[in-house]
C-alpha positions in Angstrom: 48.5 89.3 83.8 48.5 90.1 87.8 47.5 93.8 87.6 49.3 95.5 90.3 47.7 97.3 93.1 49.7 99.8 95.5 48.8 98.6 99.2 48.9 102.1 100.8 46.4 104.1 97.7 43.8 104.7 100.0 46.1 106.3 102.7 47.5 108.3 99.3 44.5 109.2 98.0 44.2 110.4 101.7 47.1 112.2 101.2 45.8 114.7 97.7 42.9 115.2 99.4 44.7 116.8 102.2 47.3 118.4 99.9 44.6 119.9 97.7 42.9 121.9 100.3 46.1 122.8 101.9 45.8 124.7 98.3 43.0 126.1 99.0 43.2 127.0 102.5 47.2 128.8 101.2 45.5 130.5 98.3 43.2 132.5 100.5 45.2 133.1 103.5 47.2 135.0 100.4 44.5 136.3 98.9 43.2 137.9 102.8 47.6 138.8 102.6 47.0 140.9 99.2 43.2 142.7 100.2 45.5 144.5 103.0 48.6 145.2 101.5 46.7 146.2 98.4 44.3 148.0 101.7 47.7 149.6 103.4 49.4 150.8 99.7 45.7 153.2 99.4 46.1 154.7 103.0 50.1 154.9 102.4 49.1 157.0 98.8 46.7 159.2 100.3 48.4 159.4 103.5 51.4 160.8 100.9 49.0 163.0 99.2 47.5 164.3 101.9 51.0 164.9 103.8 52.1 167.8 100.6 48.8 169.2 101.1 50.3 171.2 104.1 51.2 174.2 103.3 47.7 175.5 103.0 47.0 178.7 104.1 43.7 178.3 105.5 44.2 177.3 109.3 40.3 175.3 109.2 41.2 173.2 106.4 45.0 173.0 108.1 43.6 171.7 111.0 41.6 168.8 108.9 44.3 167.6 107.5 45.9 167.2 110.5 43.2 165.4 111.8 42.6 163.6 108.5 46.5 162.1 108.8 46.8 161.8 112.8 43.1 159.2 111.2 45.5 157.9 108.8 48.3 157.2 110.3 46.9 155.0 113.5 44.7 153.7 110.1 47.9 152.6 108.7 49.3 151.0 112.2 46.4 149.3 112.8 46.5 147.7 109.0 50.4 147.7 109.7 49.2 144.5 112.9 47.1 142.9 110.7 49.4 142.7 107.5 51.8 140.8 110.4 49.2 138.2 111.5 48.1 137.3 107.5 51.8 137.1 106.9 52.3 134.7 110.1 48.9 132.9 108.9 49.8 132.1 104.9 53.3 131.3 106.1 52.1 128.6 108.4 49.6 127.6 105.2 52.8 127.7 103.3 54.5 125.2 106.2 51.6 122.8 106.2 51.2 122.6 102.4 55.3 121.7 102.4 54.6 119.2 104.6 52.1 117.2 102.9 53.7 117.4 99.7 56.6 116.4 101.3 54.6 113.1 102.7 52.2 112.4 99.6 55.7 112.5 96.4 57.5 110.4 99.9 54.4 108.0 99.2 54.2 108.2 95.4 58.1 107.5 95.3 57.4 104.6 97.5 54.2 103.2 94.9 56.9 104.0 91.7 60.0 101.3 93.4 57.0 98.4 94.9 55.6 99.2 90.6 59.4 98.2 89.2 60.1 95.5 91.7 56.6 93.9 90.2 57.5 94.8 86.8 60.6 93.0 87.8 58.8 89.9 89.3 56.3 89.7 86.7 58.8 90.0 83.7 61.2 87.7 85.8 58.1 85.0 86.1 57.7 85.1 82.0 61.5 84.3 81.4 61.3 81.8 83.5 57.3 80.4 82.0 59.5 80.3 78.5 62.5 78.9 79.4 59.9 76.1 80.4 58.1 76.6 77.3 61.6 76.5 75.7 63.3 73.5 77.5 59.7 71.1 76.6 60.1 72.1 72.9 63.7 71.2 73.0 63.6 67.8 75.1 60.3 67.4 72.8 62.6 67.8 69.4 65.4 65.9 71.4 62.8 62.7 72.1 61.1 62.9 68.4 65.0 63.2 67.3 66.3 59.6 68.8 62.3 57.6 67.8 62.7 59.2 64.5 
């Protein structure tokens, strides 16, 4: 019995590897974005915490807090820019991953169709062979009955 061999199996294997690499890159980009988001959340919580403390009566403490809040505000602005860049990178990685999944799935569909076609062809050959055996048996049986 013949064995099915997909003519583009090496290409499909390469697409699978590329997709796995893309998944890893996407996961790294997502992790980097989450880390920056966590940092931003931390900075915002600190800003809120110290902005509530501005009603301190001591002028020196108030100036220190104002200076710290200004520093936090600048850090928040920088972190927002970094987060936007991380989000852009994540979007690119996600588009790349989706594209590679589509490529792989299209090859898998092709493989599936070829397998179905191969199986039907094999079944047809087997049926033709069975029909031939049956015809030979019938012919032999008829010849034996005529002679006998």
